[in-house]
VEXDO-893482 format. One record per residue (C-alpha): residue number from 1; x, y, z. Coordinates in Angstrom, 1 decimal. Layout:
<nodes>
[node NUM,[X,Y,Z]]
...
</nodes>
This chain:
<nodes>
[node 1,[37.2,132.1,68.0]]
[node 2,[34.6,134.3,66.5]]
[node 3,[33.4,133.2,63.1]]
[node 4,[30.7,134.3,60.8]]
[node 5,[28.2,131.9,59.3]]
[node 6,[28.5,131.8,55.5]]
[node 7,[25.5,133.3,53.7]]
[node 8,[24.6,133.5,50.0]]
[node 9,[25.7,136.7,48.5]]
[node 10,[25.6,136.1,44.8]]
[node 11,[23.0,137.6,42.5]]
[node 12,[22.9,137.9,38.7]]
[node 13,[24.5,141.3,38.6]]
[node 14,[26.7,143.7,40.5]]
[node 15,[29.6,141.3,40.9]]
[node 16,[32.9,142.2,39.2]]
[node 17,[33.0,139.0,37.1]]
[node 18,[29.2,138.3,37.0]]
[node 19,[28.4,136.5,33.7]]
[node 20,[31.9,135.3,33.1]]
[node 21,[32.0,131.5,32.5]]
[node 22,[35.2,129.8,33.5]]
[node 23,[36.2,126.1,32.9]]
[node 24,[38.9,125.2,35.4]]
[node 25,[41.1,122.3,34.6]]
[node 26,[42.9,122.6,37.9]]
[node 27,[44.4,120.5,40.6]]
[node 28,[46.8,120.7,43.6]]
[node 29,[47.1,124.3,44.8]]
[node 30,[47.9,127.2,42.5]]
[node 31,[45.1,126.5,39.9]]
[node 32,[42.4,125.8,42.5]]
[node 33,[43.3,129.0,44.5]]
[node 34,[43.0,131.1,41.3]]
[node 35,[39.7,129.4,40.3]]
[node 36,[38.3,130.0,43.8]]
[node 37,[39.3,133.7,43.7]]
[node 38,[37.6,134.2,40.4]]
[node 39,[34.5,132.5,41.7]]
[node 40,[34.6,134.8,44.7]]
[node 41,[34.6,137.7,42.3]]
[node 42,[31.4,136.5,40.8]]
[node 43,[32.5,134.3,37.9]]
[node 44,[30.6,131.1,37.2]]
[node 45,[33.4,128.5,37.7]]
[node 46,[33.1,124.8,36.7]]
[node 47,[35.9,122.6,38.1]]
[node 48,[36.7,119.8,35.6]]
[node 49,[37.8,116.7,37.5]]
[node 50,[38.6,113.2,36.4]]
[node 51,[36.5,110.4,37.9]]
[node 52,[39.3,109.9,40.5]]
[node 53,[39.0,113.5,41.6]]
[node 54,[41.6,116.2,42.5]]
[node 55,[44.5,114.7,44.5]]
[node 56,[43.9,117.3,47.3]]
[node 57,[40.5,115.8,48.1]]
[node 58,[42.2,113.1,50.1]]
[node 59,[45.4,114.8,51.2]]
[node 60,[46.3,115.5,54.8]]
[node 61,[43.2,114.9,56.9]]
[node 62,[42.7,114.6,60.7]]
[node 63,[43.2,111.0,61.8]]
[node 64,[39.6,111.0,63.2]]
[node 65,[38.0,112.3,60.0]]
[node 66,[35.4,110.1,58.3]]
[node 67,[36.8,108.2,55.3]]
[node 68,[34.6,110.2,52.9]]
[node 69,[35.3,113.5,54.5]]
[node 70,[37.3,115.8,52.2]]
[node 71,[40.6,117.2,53.2]]
[node 72,[40.7,120.6,54.9]]
[node 73,[43.3,121.5,52.1]]
[node 74,[40.6,120.9,49.4]]
[node 75,[37.9,122.6,51.4]]
[node 76,[40.0,125.7,51.7]]
[node 77,[40.9,126.1,48.1]]
[node 78,[37.9,125.0,46.0]]
[node 79,[34.8,126.9,47.1]]
[node 80,[32.6,129.0,44.8]]
[node 81,[33.0,126.3,42.1]]
[node 82,[30.9,123.5,40.7]]
[node 83,[32.3,120.1,40.0]]
[node 84,[31.9,118.3,36.7]]
[node 85,[33.5,114.9,36.8]]
[node 86,[34.4,113.7,33.3]]
[node 87,[37.0,111.4,31.8]]
[node 88,[38.5,113.5,29.1]]
[node 89,[40.4,110.5,27.7]]
[node 90,[37.1,108.9,26.6]]
[node 91,[36.0,109.6,23.0]]
[node 92,[32.4,110.2,24.0]]
[node 93,[33.6,112.9,26.4]]
[node 94,[35.1,115.1,23.7]]
[node 95,[31.9,116.5,22.2]]
[node 96,[30.6,117.3,25.6]]
[node 97,[33.7,119.3,26.7]]
[node 98,[34.0,121.1,23.4]]
[node 99,[30.4,122.2,23.6]]
[node 100,[31.1,123.7,27.0]]
[node 101,[34.3,125.4,25.7]]
[node 102,[32.3,127.0,22.9]]
[node 103,[30.2,128.8,25.6]]
[node 104,[33.1,129.6,27.9]]
[node 105,[34.9,132.9,28.4]]
[node 106,[38.0,131.6,30.2]]
[node 107,[40.0,128.4,30.3]]
[node 108,[42.1,128.1,33.4]]
[node 109,[44.6,125.1,33.7]]
[node 110,[47.6,124.2,35.6]]
[node 111,[48.6,120.8,34.1]]
[node 112,[52.1,120.2,33.0]]
[node 113,[52.8,121.6,29.5]]
[node 114,[51.6,119.2,26.8]]
[node 115,[49.0,117.3,28.8]]
[node 116,[46.0,119.1,27.5]]
[node 117,[47.6,119.5,24.1]]
[node 118,[47.5,115.8,23.6]]
[node 119,[43.8,115.9,24.1]]
[node 120,[43.4,118.8,21.7]]
[node 121,[42.6,121.1,24.6]]
[node 122,[45.7,123.2,24.5]]
[node 123,[45.8,127.0,24.0]]
[node 124,[46.8,126.7,20.3]]
[node 125,[43.9,124.4,19.3]]
[node 126,[41.2,126.1,21.4]]
[node 127,[42.1,129.7,20.7]]
[node 128,[42.3,129.1,16.9]]
[node 129,[38.8,127.7,17.0]]
[node 130,[37.5,130.3,19.6]]
[node 131,[39.3,133.6,19.1]]
[node 132,[37.3,135.2,21.9]]
[node 133,[38.7,132.8,24.5]]
[node 134,[41.0,133.8,27.3]]
[node 135,[43.2,130.8,28.0]]
[node 136,[45.3,131.0,31.2]]
[node 137,[48.1,128.5,31.8]]
[node 138,[49.8,128.2,35.2]]
[node 139,[53.0,126.2,35.1]]
[node 140,[56.0,125.6,37.3]]
[node 141,[58.4,127.1,34.8]]
[node 142,[58.2,129.4,31.7]]
[node 143,[56.4,127.3,29.0]]
[node 144,[59.0,128.7,26.5]]
[node 145,[62.0,127.8,28.6]]
[node 146,[64.3,124.7,28.8]]
[node 147,[62.7,123.5,32.1]]
[node 148,[59.1,123.6,30.8]]
[node 149,[58.7,119.8,31.1]]
[node 150,[60.2,119.5,34.6]]
[node 151,[57.9,119.0,37.6]]
[node 152,[57.6,121.7,40.1]]
[node 153,[56.1,122.3,43.5]]
[node 154,[56.2,125.2,46.1]]
[node 155,[59.1,123.9,48.1]]
[node 156,[61.1,123.0,44.9]]
[node 157,[60.5,126.5,43.6]]
[node 158,[61.5,128.1,46.9]]
[node 159,[64.7,126.2,46.7]]
[node 160,[65.4,126.9,43.0]]
[node 161,[64.5,130.6,43.2]]
[node 162,[66.6,131.5,46.2]]
[node 163,[63.8,132.1,48.6]]
[node 164,[64.9,129.3,50.8]]
[node 165,[68.5,130.4,50.8]]
[node 166,[67.6,133.6,52.7]]
[node 167,[65.8,132.0,55.6]]
[node 168,[67.4,130.8,58.8]]
[node 169,[70.7,131.6,60.6]]
[node 170,[73.9,131.7,58.5]]
[node 171,[75.5,128.8,60.5]]
[node 172,[72.4,126.5,60.0]]
[node 173,[70.5,125.0,57.1]]
[node 174,[68.4,127.2,54.8]]
[node 175,[64.8,127.4,56.0]]
[node 176,[61.9,127.8,53.5]]
[node 177,[58.7,129.7,54.3]]
[node 178,[56.3,127.5,56.2]]
[node 179,[53.4,128.3,53.9]]
[node 180,[52.7,127.7,50.2]]
[node 181,[53.6,131.3,49.4]]
[node 182,[54.6,130.7,45.8]]
[node 183,[51.4,128.8,45.0]]
[node 184,[49.3,131.6,46.4]]
[node 185,[51.2,134.4,44.8]]
[node 186,[51.2,132.6,41.4]]
[node 187,[47.4,132.2,41.7]]
[node 188,[47.0,135.9,42.4]]
[node 189,[49.1,136.8,39.3]]
[node 190,[46.8,134.5,37.2]]
[node 191,[43.7,136.2,38.5]]
[node 192,[45.2,139.6,37.6]]
[node 193,[46.2,138.4,34.2]]
[node 194,[42.7,136.9,33.4]]
[node 195,[41.0,140.1,34.5]]
[node 196,[43.3,142.2,32.3]]
[node 197,[42.7,139.9,29.3]]
[node 198,[39.0,140.1,29.8]]
[node 199,[39.2,143.9,29.9]]
[node 200,[41.3,143.8,26.7]]
[node 201,[38.7,141.6,25.1]]
[node 202,[36.0,144.2,25.9]]
[node 203,[37.9,146.6,23.7]]
[node 204,[39.1,144.3,20.9]]
[node 205,[36.8,141.3,20.9]]
[node 206,[39.8,139.0,21.1]]
[node 207,[41.0,136.7,23.8]]
[node 208,[44.7,135.9,24.5]]
[node 209,[47.0,133.4,26.1]]
[node 210,[47.8,134.3,29.7]]
[node 211,[50.9,132.6,31.0]]
[node 212,[52.1,132.6,34.6]]
[node 213,[54.8,130.4,36.1]]
[node 214,[55.8,129.7,39.6]]
[node 215,[59.6,130.4,39.1]]
[node 216,[59.0,133.8,37.7]]
[node 217,[56.5,134.6,40.4]]
[node 218,[59.0,133.5,43.1]]
[node 219,[61.6,135.8,41.7]]
[node 220,[59.1,138.6,41.6]]
[node 221,[58.4,138.1,45.3]]
[node 222,[62.2,138.7,45.7]]
[node 223,[62.1,142.0,43.8]]
[node 224,[64.2,144.0,46.2]]
[node 225,[66.5,141.1,46.9]]
[node 226,[67.0,140.4,43.2]]
[node 227,[67.8,144.1,42.6]]
[node 228,[70.4,143.9,45.3]]
[node 229,[71.9,140.7,43.8]]
[node 230,[71.9,142.2,40.3]]
[node 231,[73.5,145.6,41.2]]
[node 232,[75.5,145.2,44.4]]
[node 233,[79.0,144.0,44.8]]
[node 234,[78.2,141.2,47.2]]
[node 235,[75.2,138.8,47.2]]
[node 236,[72.7,138.9,50.0]]
[node 237,[73.7,136.8,53.0]]
[node 238,[72.0,135.5,56.2]]
[node 239,[72.9,136.7,59.6]]
[node 240,[74.0,134.4,62.4]]
[node 241,[71.9,135.6,65.2]]
[node 242,[68.3,136.6,65.0]]
[node 243,[68.5,138.8,61.8]]
[node 244,[65.9,137.5,59.5]]
[node 245,[66.5,139.5,56.4]]
[node 246,[69.7,139.5,54.3]]
[node 247,[69.8,143.3,53.8]]
[node 248,[68.8,144.6,57.2]]
[node 249,[71.3,145.7,59.9]]
[node 250,[70.9,144.9,63.5]]
[node 251,[68.6,144.8,65.4]]
[node 252,[66.0,143.7,62.7]]
[node 253,[64.9,140.1,63.3]]
[node 254,[63.3,137.4,65.4]]
[node 255,[64.7,136.7,68.8]]
[node 256,[64.0,133.8,71.2]]
[node 257,[62.8,134.6,74.7]]
[node 258,[62.6,132.3,77.6]]
[node 259,[59.0,131.3,76.7]]
[node 260,[58.7,132.1,73.0]]
[node 261,[60.0,134.6,70.5]]
[node 262,[59.5,138.3,69.5]]
[node 263,[60.0,140.2,66.3]]
[node 264,[62.0,143.5,66.4]]
[node 265,[61.9,146.1,63.6]]
[node 266,[64.0,149.2,64.2]]
[node 267,[66.4,151.4,62.5]]
[node 268,[70.1,151.4,63.7]]
[node 269,[69.4,154.9,65.2]]
[node 270,[67.3,153.1,67.8]]
[node 271,[70.1,150.8,69.0]]
[node 272,[71.3,153.1,71.8]]
[node 273,[67.8,153.2,73.3]]
[node 274,[67.4,149.4,72.8]]
[node 275,[70.8,148.8,74.5]]
[node 276,[69.9,151.0,77.4]]
[node 277,[66.5,149.2,77.9]]
[node 278,[68.3,145.9,78.0]]
[node 279,[71.3,147.0,80.1]]
[node 280,[73.7,146.4,77.2]]
[node 281,[75.0,149.9,76.6]]
[node 282,[78.5,149.1,77.7]]
[node 283,[78.8,146.2,75.2]]
[node 284,[76.8,147.5,72.3]]
[node 285,[77.7,151.2,72.0]]
[node 286,[81.4,150.6,70.9]]
[node 287,[80.0,148.4,68.1]]
[node 288,[78.0,151.3,66.6]]
[node 289,[80.8,153.5,65.3]]
[node 290,[80.5,154.3,61.6]]
[node 291,[78.8,151.5,59.7]]
[node 292,[78.9,149.3,62.8]]
[node 293,[75.2,148.3,62.7]]
[node 294,[75.9,146.7,59.3]]
[node 295,[79.5,145.5,59.7]]
[node 296,[79.0,144.3,63.3]]
[node 297,[75.4,143.2,62.9]]
[node 298,[76.1,139.6,63.9]]
[node 299,[77.8,140.6,67.1]]
[node 300,[75.1,143.1,68.0]]
[node 301,[72.4,140.6,67.3]]
[node 302,[74.2,138.0,69.3]]
[node 303,[74.3,140.3,72.4]]
[node 304,[70.6,141.1,72.0]]
[node 305,[69.8,137.4,71.5]]
[node 306,[71.6,136.4,74.7]]
[node 307,[69.9,139.0,76.8]]
[node 308,[66.4,138.5,75.4]]
[node 309,[66.6,134.8,75.9]]
[node 310,[66.9,135.5,79.6]]
[node 311,[63.5,137.3,79.6]]
[node 312,[60.0,136.2,79.0]]
[node 313,[58.3,137.6,75.9]]
[node 314,[56.1,139.9,78.0]]
[node 315,[59.1,141.2,80.0]]
[node 316,[61.0,141.9,76.7]]
[node 317,[58.1,143.7,75.1]]
[node 318,[57.5,145.7,78.3]]
[node 319,[61.2,146.8,78.4]]
[node 320,[61.4,147.7,74.7]]
[node 321,[58.0,149.4,74.2]]
[node 322,[59.2,152.8,75.5]]
[node 323,[61.8,153.0,72.8]]
[node 324,[59.1,153.4,70.2]]
[node 325,[60.3,150.6,67.9]]
[node 326,[58.0,148.1,66.2]]
[node 327,[57.6,144.9,68.3]]
[node 328,[55.4,141.9,68.3]]
[node 329,[55.2,138.4,69.8]]
[node 330,[55.6,135.5,67.4]]
[node 331,[52.2,133.9,67.5]]
[node 332,[50.9,130.5,66.4]]
[node 333,[48.4,130.3,63.6]]
[node 334,[45.6,129.5,66.1]]
[node 335,[46.5,132.7,68.0]]
[node 336,[46.5,134.8,64.8]]
[node 337,[43.1,133.4,63.7]]
[node 338,[41.7,134.4,67.1]]
[node 339,[42.7,138.0,66.6]]
[node 340,[39.6,140.2,66.7]]
[node 341,[41.1,142.2,63.8]]
[node 342,[40.6,139.3,61.4]]
[node 343,[38.4,136.7,62.9]]
[node 344,[35.0,138.2,62.1]]
[node 345,[35.5,139.0,58.4]]
[node 346,[38.2,136.5,57.4]]
[node 347,[37.0,133.2,58.9]]
[node 348,[33.7,131.6,57.9]]
[node 349,[32.0,128.5,59.3]]
[node 350,[30.0,126.2,57.0]]
[node 351,[28.1,122.9,57.0]]
[node 352,[29.3,120.5,54.3]]
[node 353,[27.1,117.9,52.6]]
[node 354,[29.1,115.0,54.1]]
[node 355,[27.9,116.1,57.5]]
[node 356,[30.8,118.0,59.0]]
[node 357,[31.2,121.6,60.0]]
[node 358,[34.4,123.3,59.0]]
[node 359,[36.0,126.8,59.0]]
[node 360,[37.9,128.4,56.2]]
[node 361,[39.6,131.7,55.6]]
[node 362,[38.3,133.8,52.7]]
[node 363,[40.0,136.2,50.3]]
[node 364,[41.3,139.4,52.0]]
[node 365,[40.1,141.7,49.2]]
[node 366,[37.3,144.2,50.3]]
[node 367,[35.1,145.9,47.7]]
[node 368,[32.6,148.4,49.0]]
[node 369,[30.2,148.2,46.1]]
[node 370,[30.4,144.6,45.2]]
[node 371,[31.4,142.3,48.1]]
[node 372,[33.1,139.0,47.2]]
[node 373,[30.8,136.0,46.9]]
[node 374,[30.6,133.1,49.3]]
[node 375,[27.7,131.0,48.2]]
[node 376,[29.2,127.6,47.2]]
[node 377,[31.1,125.3,49.4]]
[node 378,[33.9,123.2,48.0]]
[node 379,[31.9,120.7,45.9]]
[node 380,[31.7,116.9,46.2]]
[node 381,[33.2,115.1,43.3]]
[node 382,[30.8,115.3,40.4]]
[node 383,[28.2,117.0,42.5]]
[node 384,[27.1,119.3,39.7]]
[node 385,[27.8,117.1,36.7]]
[node 386,[24.1,116.6,35.6]]
[node 387,[23.0,120.2,36.1]]
[node 388,[26.1,121.5,34.2]]
[node 389,[25.5,119.2,31.3]]
[node 390,[21.8,120.1,31.1]]
[node 391,[22.7,123.8,31.1]]
[node 392,[25.0,123.2,28.2]]
[node 393,[22.3,121.5,26.1]]
[node 394,[23.3,117.9,26.6]]
[node 395,[20.2,115.7,26.3]]
[node 396,[19.1,113.7,29.3]]
[node 397,[19.4,110.4,27.4]]
[node 398,[22.9,111.3,26.4]]
[node 399,[23.8,112.1,30.0]]
[node 400,[22.4,108.7,31.1]]
[node 401,[24.5,107.0,28.5]]
[node 402,[27.6,108.8,29.7]]
[node 403,[26.9,107.7,33.2]]
[node 404,[26.4,104.1,32.1]]
[node 405,[29.7,104.1,30.2]]
[node 406,[31.6,105.6,33.1]]
[node 407,[32.6,108.7,31.1]]
[node 408,[31.1,111.0,33.8]]
[node 409,[30.6,110.7,37.5]]
[node 410,[27.6,112.2,39.3]]
[node 411,[28.3,111.8,43.0]]
[node 412,[25.8,108.9,43.2]]
[node 413,[22.9,110.9,41.7]]
[node 414,[21.2,109.7,38.5]]
[node 415,[19.4,111.7,35.9]]
[node 416,[15.9,112.7,36.6]]
[node 417,[13.9,111.4,33.5]]
[node 418,[10.9,113.6,34.1]]
</nodes>
C-alpha cells in the first residue's frame, strides 16, 4: 500500500486555528477525535490525562505488540496534541490547571455530566470566571434531559437511536454499523460548534457553552429516515433480501455472489434491463406493474439474490455494467486502503517514540491555502508535562515538587535544573 511519510507542516501562522489554545479533558473516542481534528486545523491542543492515562492507550492491541506499545486505537485518534499528565483530584494540582485555563481559548471535555463540576472545572464555574472561554461539552445524551447521567457508547446509541434497527434483513437480527460512526459524527459536530463559537467571540468578545450529544447526533444522521417516520403513515422497515435501506425499492442493496458480494444502486426503471442481463425477465417483469418495485420489493430482490449468488462478483459486475446502473464490489478495509484514490493522501506512516512504525488515516478535509497539520504523533503519557508547565509560568522547583508528590507524570523525564 502506498503511504506518505509524515512531515512537519505547522508554522506560526496561516493555519485556520493558529494561535488558539485548547485544553482537552478527553478520553475514549468522540472527545479525542474532536481534539485531534482541532489540532490538525492548527490549534495548540493539550490533552489532560490522569496519571493512569486514557483508557484507549491500552485497548485492543496486536497480540505480538510490545507491552509498552500504545494501542492503534489511541494512535489513530490522538495525534497533533501534547500530553499533560496531572492528577486533578490532588489539591496541589488545582492552581496549576487554573493557571492554564486562564490562558486557554477553549475547554473541550467528554466526561459524564457532573464529573468536572465536582472539581470546580465545569462550564458554569469556568465561564463565570473567564467570560471569553469557549467551553465545549460532548455527552451521550442531552445534558438538560432526563438521561443526562446515564452512560452511553457508540453501539448503545446506535441501538437507542434506531440506527441499528434499520440494518440487516427483516427476518434476522438488527445489525449496527461496523464502525464508530456516532462517535466520529459527534466529534465533527463539536469541531463545527467550537469554530462557530470562536467566530462569535471575534465579534462579541464573549465565549459560550457548546453542547453536543451522541443521541441527537445519531438522529441527525437519520435526517431522511426521521422525516419519513415523522410524516409517513408507516414506519420504515427492513427488506428480507438484499435491500439495505428501509425506503428504497428493489433492486437497491447488497447481494451475495459465489465469492463475495456486490452493491447495486439503481432506479426501478432499470429493472427491465437488469432482469434481461440476468436472464430473469420472465419472472421479474410481471412484478413491475404499477407500484410493483415497492410493493413487491422483497420478491424482486429475492429473485436477484438467488441468481447473483450463482455468479462470481466479476461475472455479476460484467453482466450488469452495460445497464448503466451503479455497481461496486464489497471490499475489505485493507482493499479500500490500497485504493490509489485514497492511499497517497489519506494514509501516513510514522515512527513512534516507543520504536514502532505505524500507519494512520488523516482527516479528509482539503484546504488549498492552509493544509491541515500533521506534525505531532499521538503522545506518550505525560510526554510534554514539563514543557507545558514551564510555558504556563510554573517554576521549575514547583514542577519538581509536583513530580515528587505524584501529582504529575512526566513519562520518566525529570526537570532540567539548569
